[in-house]
C-alpha positions as CSV (number, residue, x, y, z in Angstrom):
1,X,-10.1,163.7,-26.9
2,X,-13.3,163.6,-29.5
3,X,-14.0,162.1,-32.8
4,X,-12.9,165.8,-34.1
5,X,-9.8,166.1,-32.3
6,X,-11.1,168.3,-29.7
7,X,-9.9,168.3,-26.2
8,X,-13.0,167.2,-23.7
9,X,-13.6,169.3,-20.8
10,X,-14.0,167.2,-17.6
11,X,-16.3,168.8,-15.5
12,X,-18.3,168.0,-12.4
13,X,-21.9,168.8,-11.0
14,X,-22.9,169.0,-6.9
15,X,-26.2,169.1,-6.1
16,X,-27.0,168.4,-2.2
17,X,-30.6,167.3,-1.5
18,X,-33.1,166.7,1.2
19,X,-36.7,165.3,0.9
20,X,-37.3,166.4,-2.4
21,X,-36.5,163.0,-4.9
22,X,-39.1,164.1,-7.4
23,X,-37.8,167.1,-7.3
24,X,-34.0,165.8,-8.1
25,X,-35.1,163.7,-10.6
26,X,-36.6,166.6,-12.8
27,X,-33.2,168.4,-12.2
28,X,-31.1,164.9,-13.4
29,X,-33.1,164.5,-16.2
30,X,-32.2,168.0,-17.6
31,X,-28.6,167.6,-17.0
32,X,-28.8,164.2,-18.8
33,X,-30.3,166.3,-21.6
34,X,-27.9,169.2,-22.0
35,X,-25.9,169.4,-25.5
36,X,-22.4,168.7,-23.2
37,X,-22.7,166.5,-20.3
38,X,-20.9,166.3,-16.8
39,X,-18.4,163.3,-16.3
40,X,-19.4,162.9,-13.3
41,X,-22.5,164.2,-11.0
42,X,-22.2,164.3,-7.3
43,X,-25.4,163.6,-5.1
44,X,-25.1,164.6,-1.4
45,X,-28.2,163.4,0.3
46,X,-28.7,165.4,3.6
47,X,-30.1,163.6,6.0
48,X,-33.3,162.6,3.8
49,X,-36.3,160.5,5.2
50,X,-36.7,157.9,3.8
51,X,-33.1,158.2,2.5
52,X,-32.8,158.6,-0.8
53,X,-32.4,155.8,-3.4
54,X,-29.4,154.9,-5.3
55,X,-29.4,156.8,-8.6
56,X,-27.8,155.4,-11.7
57,X,-24.7,157.3,-13.1
58,X,-24.3,159.1,-10.1
59,X,-22.5,159.3,-7.2
60,X,-24.3,159.3,-3.9
61,X,-23.2,160.2,-0.8
62,X,-25.3,160.8,2.4
63,X,-25.2,162.5,5.8
64,X,-27.2,160.3,8.3
65,X,-28.4,163.8,9.9
66,X,-28.9,166.8,8.1
67,X,-26.0,169.2,8.4
68,X,-26.9,171.6,6.2
69,X,-25.9,173.0,2.8
70,X,-22.4,174.2,3.5
71,X,-21.6,170.8,4.7
72,X,-23.2,169.2,2.0
73,X,-21.6,170.9,-0.6
74,X,-18.0,170.6,0.5
75,X,-18.4,167.1,0.8
76,X,-19.5,166.7,-2.8
77,X,-16.4,169.4,-4.3
78,X,-14.1,167.0,-2.0
79,X,-15.2,164.6,-4.4
80,X,-15.5,166.1,-7.5
81,X,-12.4,165.9,-10.0
82,X,-13.9,168.6,-12.7
83,X,-11.9,171.7,-13.6
84,X,-15.2,173.3,-13.0
85,X,-18.4,172.4,-10.6
86,X,-21.7,173.4,-11.6
87,X,-23.8,173.4,-8.2
88,X,-27.7,173.6,-8.5
89,X,-30.2,173.4,-5.9
90,X,-32.4,170.1,-5.9
91,X,-35.4,172.1,-7.2
92,X,-34.2,173.5,-10.2
93,X,-34.3,172.5,-13.9
94,X,-32.2,173.1,-16.9
95,X,-34.9,174.1,-20.0
96,X,-31.9,175.6,-21.8
97,X,-30.2,172.4,-23.0
98,X,-26.9,174.2,-24.0
99,X,-26.6,176.4,-20.7
100,X,-23.5,173.8,-19.4
101,X,-21.8,173.9,-22.7
102,X,-22.2,177.7,-23.1
103,X,-21.2,178.2,-19.0
104,X,-17.9,176.4,-19.7
105,X,-17.3,178.0,-23.1
106,X,-17.2,181.6,-21.4
107,X,-15.1,180.4,-18.0
108,X,-12.5,179.4,-20.8
109,X,-12.4,182.7,-22.0
110,X,-12.2,184.8,-18.9
111,X,-9.1,185.3,-17.1
112,X,-8.9,183.6,-13.4
113,X,-12.6,182.7,-13.2
114,X,-13.9,182.0,-9.9
115,X,-17.6,182.0,-10.3
116,X,-20.3,182.1,-12.5
117,X,-23.8,183.0,-11.8
118,X,-26.6,182.0,-13.5
119,X,-29.9,184.2,-14.4
120,X,-33.0,182.7,-12.3
121,X,-36.4,182.1,-13.7
122,X,-39.5,181.4,-12.0
123,X,-41.8,177.8,-12.9
124,X,-43.7,180.0,-15.6
125,X,-40.1,180.4,-17.2
126,X,-40.4,184.4,-16.2
127,X,-37.5,186.2,-15.0
128,X,-37.6,186.1,-11.0
129,X,-37.2,189.2,-9.0
130,X,-34.0,187.9,-7.1
131,X,-30.8,187.8,-9.3
132,X,-27.2,188.4,-8.9
133,X,-27.7,191.5,-10.3
134,X,-29.6,193.7,-12.6
135,X,-29.2,194.3,-16.5
136,X,-28.5,192.2,-19.5
137,X,-25.0,192.4,-19.5
138,X,-22.0,189.9,-18.8
139,X,-20.7,192.2,-15.8
140,X,-18.6,191.3,-12.4
141,X,-20.4,190.7,-9.3
142,X,-20.2,190.6,-5.8
143,X,-21.5,187.0,-5.4
144,X,-23.3,184.3,-7.3
145,X,-26.6,182.2,-6.2
146,X,-26.9,178.4,-5.5
147,X,-29.5,177.9,-7.3
148,X,-27.6,178.0,-10.5
149,X,-23.6,178.6,-11.0
150,X,-20.3,177.0,-11.9
151,X,-17.3,177.4,-9.5
152,X,-13.6,176.9,-10.4
153,X,-12.2,174.1,-8.4
154,X,-8.9,175.7,-8.5
155,X,-10.7,178.9,-6.6
156,X,-13.0,176.8,-4.4
157,X,-10.3,175.1,-3.1
158,X,-8.0,178.2,-3.0
159,X,-10.9,180.0,-1.0
160,X,-11.4,177.1,1.3
161,X,-15.1,176.0,0.5
162,X,-17.8,177.2,2.0
163,X,-17.8,178.5,5.6
164,X,-20.0,175.5,7.0
165,X,-20.6,177.0,10.6
166,X,-23.5,178.7,8.2
167,X,-25.2,176.0,7.3
168,X,-27.3,177.6,4.5
169,X,-28.5,181.0,3.3
170,X,-25.6,183.9,2.4
171,X,-23.2,181.3,2.5
172,X,-22.6,182.1,-1.5
173,X,-21.7,186.1,-0.6
174,X,-18.9,184.6,1.8
175,X,-17.4,182.4,-0.6
176,X,-17.7,185.0,-3.4
177,X,-15.5,187.3,-1.1
178,X,-13.3,184.9,-0.3
179,X,-12.7,184.0,-3.9
180,X,-12.3,187.7,-4.8
181,X,-10.0,188.3,-2.0
182,X,-7.9,185.6,-3.8
183,X,-7.8,187.5,-7.3
184,X,-10.6,185.3,-8.4
185,X,-13.7,186.8,-10.7
186,X,-17.4,186.3,-9.9
187,X,-19.5,187.2,-12.9
188,X,-23.1,187.0,-13.9
189,X,-24.4,185.9,-17.4
190,X,-28.2,186.9,-17.9
191,X,-28.1,184.3,-21.1
192,X,-27.2,181.7,-18.7
193,X,-30.6,180.3,-17.2
194,X,-31.7,177.8,-15.0
195,X,-35.6,177.5,-14.0
196,X,-36.1,177.4,-9.9
197,X,-39.4,176.0,-9.0
198,X,-38.9,176.7,-5.4
199,X,-40.3,173.6,-4.2
200,X,-42.1,174.6,-0.8
201,X,-40.7,171.5,1.2
202,X,-38.2,172.2,3.6
203,X,-39.0,176.3,3.0
204,X,-40.0,178.8,6.2
205,X,-39.3,182.2,5.3
206,X,-39.3,183.1,8.7
207,X,-36.6,180.8,9.3
208,X,-35.1,182.0,5.9
209,X,-35.4,185.6,7.0
210,X,-33.7,185.2,10.6
211,X,-30.6,182.6,9.4
212,X,-29.7,185.3,6.2
213,X,-29.2,188.2,8.9
214,X,-27.4,185.7,11.5
215,X,-25.1,184.7,8.2
216,X,-24.4,188.2,7.8
217,X,-23.4,188.8,11.0
218,X,-21.1,186.0,11.0
219,X,-19.2,186.8,8.1
220,X,-18.8,190.1,8.7
221,X,-17.1,188.9,12.3
222,X,-14.8,186.5,10.4
223,X,-14.2,188.2,7.2
224,X,-14.1,191.9,7.9
225,X,-11.0,194.2,9.1
226,X,-10.5,195.0,12.7
227,X,-11.2,198.6,12.5
228,X,-14.7,198.1,10.9
229,X,-16.1,195.8,12.7
230,X,-18.5,197.4,15.1
231,X,-19.7,199.8,12.2
232,X,-20.5,197.0,9.8
233,X,-22.1,194.9,12.5
234,X,-24.6,197.8,13.5
235,X,-24.9,199.0,9.9
236,X,-25.8,195.4,9.0
237,X,-28.5,195.2,12.0
238,X,-30.1,198.5,11.0
239,X,-30.6,196.9,7.5
240,X,-32.2,193.9,8.6
241,X,-34.7,195.8,10.9
242,X,-35.3,198.2,8.2
243,X,-35.8,195.3,5.7
244,X,-37.3,192.7,7.9
245,X,-40.0,195.1,9.6
246,X,-41.9,195.8,6.1
247,X,-42.4,191.9,6.1
248,X,-45.2,189.8,7.5
249,X,-42.1,187.3,8.8
250,X,-40.6,189.9,11.2
251,X,-40.8,189.2,14.4
252,X,-38.7,190.8,17.2
253,X,-37.6,187.8,19.2
254,X,-35.9,186.7,15.9
255,X,-33.4,189.3,16.5
256,X,-33.0,188.8,20.2
257,X,-32.1,185.0,18.6
258,X,-29.8,186.2,16.3
259,X,-27.7,188.2,19.2
260,X,-28.2,185.6,21.0
261,X,-26.6,182.9,18.6
262,X,-23.6,185.8,17.7
263,X,-22.6,185.8,21.5
264,X,-23.1,182.3,22.2
265,X,-20.8,181.4,19.0
266,X,-18.1,184.6,19.4
267,X,-15.1,182.9,20.5
268,X,-15.2,180.0,17.8
269,X,-16.1,182.8,15.2
270,X,-13.1,184.6,16.1
271,X,-10.8,181.9,16.5
272,X,-12.1,181.1,12.8
273,X,-11.2,185.1,11.4
274,X,-9.0,185.2,8.3
275,X,-10.1,189.2,7.2
276,X,-9.9,190.3,3.8
277,X,-8.3,193.0,2.5
278,X,-9.6,196.4,2.7
279,X,-9.4,196.4,-1.3
280,X,-11.7,193.7,-1.8
281,X,-14.0,195.3,-0.2
282,X,-13.8,198.2,-2.1
283,X,-14.2,196.1,-5.2
284,X,-16.8,195.1,-4.0
285,X,-18.5,198.6,-4.2
286,X,-17.5,198.9,-7.4
287,X,-18.5,195.7,-8.7
288,X,-22.0,196.5,-7.9
289,X,-22.4,199.4,-10.6
290,X,-22.5,197.9,-14.2
291,X,-18.8,196.5,-14.8
292,X,-18.9,194.3,-17.8
293,X,-15.9,191.1,-16.9
294,X,-13.1,191.3,-18.9
295,X,-12.4,188.7,-21.6
296,X,-9.3,187.5,-22.0
297,X,-7.9,187.5,-25.6
C-alpha cells in the first residue's frame, strides 16, 4: 500500500533475449522510466555468446544453448510472481511512459482477462503494418503479438504456457487459442503502444516464413478437433503456398522441409493433443470482426 493508501498492483516483466545486449538495455531503460514500474524484471538469456552480463535490479536466468522463445519465456513465467506479466521482444522500447500503468488499469476493468496485445510502432514512431487487429477500438482478437503484451498469470498457468515444440513464431496464436478455450479474453488496445526496432540480428526472413508455416501445422495437429484435421491442414498448406509464392523468400524446398518436419514429429504431436472445443474456433471467427471487448462494472 502506498502513502495515499492505494493498493499497489504487483506485476512482472519477462524478456527472452539472445545476442542483443544494447537493444535490451534500451528496453530496460524505458521500463525503468515508466510511471508504474514492475516489482520484478526477469531476463532469460537464451544462449547468448558471449553470455549476458548480470543486470542491476533484474533476475537473470540463462540457457547455455539457445532453446527458443517458448522455453525461455516459460522459464521466466515460472519465476514470475506478479498477477500480470508483461512480455516484450528484446528490441522493443516503451516510448509512452504510462503504458504499463494503463495496461494494468485496463486489465483490472475487464472480466477474466487472458492477454492484452499492444499496438506496434516502427523505429520512426509510425504505425507498423502488422498488428493483432485493425481499427482504433478496444476489441477481442484471436491473438496477441509478443513484441509487446500483458498476460494474466492465472490464464497463462491455466493454458499451460507456450507450447515448447514451436520454438518461436506463431507461439502467441497457439497460446491465445488455449486461453480463449479456457474462457479467458484476449484483447487488443491500440492506445497501448510499443516501439519495435526489429533488430536484424538473428532475423532471417526465409527462416521466419517457413517456421511460421510449420508452427501453424503443429498447432492444428495438437489443438484442432479430429473431425476437421485433414481439411484444416490442407487449407493451411494452400494458404501458405499462395502467400509465400508472392514473396521473394519463397522456395519450394521449404514446403518439403515443413512436411518432412510434420511427418517426423507426428507421433510426438499426436501424443500432445489437447483439442479445443468447436465453439472456441467459432468464437475466433466472430472475433475477427469488429467486436469491442466488454468492460466489467
